N, C-alpha and C positions, 0 to 999 in steps of 0.2 A: 229576207224573211226567214229562211231556213236557219241562218246563223242566229237570228233573233230568238227563234223558238228554242234553239239549243242553249243559248246564253240564259234565257229566262228559266228553262228547266234546270240548268246547272246552278242557278242562283235561288232555286226553289220559289220563283215568282210565277206561280201557276196561272194567275190572271193575265200576266203579260204574255205567257206562252199561248194562251187562248186568243189574245188580241192579235198576236203575230200570225197565228193559224188563220184567223178570219181575214186578216189583211192579205195573206198569200192566196186564200180562196178568192177574194175579190179581184186580185191582180190577174189570176189565171182563169177567171170565169169564162171569158170569151174563147180561150184556147186552153182547155185543161190539159195537163201533162201528167202521165202516170206517176212520175217521181214526186211531183208537187202534191198530187192527191194523197200519196203515201205519207209525205211529210206532214200534211195537214191532219190526216187521220191519226198519225202517231202523236203529234202535239196535243190533239184533243183527247186522246186516250191517256196520255201520261200526266196531263194536268190534274185530273181528278185523282189519279193514283198518287201523285205528290201530295195531295190534300188528305191522303189516308183513306180514300174511298176504294177499298179493295175487296168488294163483294164478288160474287161469282160472275156477274155480267162484266165487270171490269177485267177480271182475269181472262175471260173468254175473248173479249175485245183485243186485249194485248196478245193473247196466244194466237189469234188469227192474224194480227199484224206481223208477229214474228214468223209465222209459217209463210206468209206472203213474202216477207223479206228474204227468207231462206230460199224459196223457190225462184225468186226474181234476181238473186245474187246481190241483194241489198242489205245483207245482215250487218255488215260493219256500219252502214249508215243508220240502221235501225237501232243498234245497241247504243250508239252515242257515246259520249265521253262518260267515264265513271262518275257516278253520283246517285243520289237517292231517288231521282225521278227518271230513271232510264230503264229500258228493257233489260239491260244487263243486271241491274240491281234486283229485278223481279224474276230472274232466271229460273229459280227453283219452282216457282209457281207457273211458269209459262212454257214448260216443255211441250213441244208441238209434235204433230205427226209428220212422217216423211212426206215429201212432195209426191204428188201423183204423177206417173209417167205418161 
């Protein structure tokens, strides 16, 4: 599912990314995993971004995900492959605060 989300975002197929996120959520519902929860949240946040929904709420959602990724050592996974629907492409708008110690 993670690969499906990535592939869909890379292909700018935001609806497919949301379907893969929902499928991953269903699959891990009985035993949620932090990384899976992150991947789901990331896919659900980047799909609207890819559709051009870039309001303050979307920016804050992505900024929060980026901060979480930085603190959890997941930044490489969060940024994803270069493309229009990645945290990397939104980098200027998503500068985050340093991790709390």
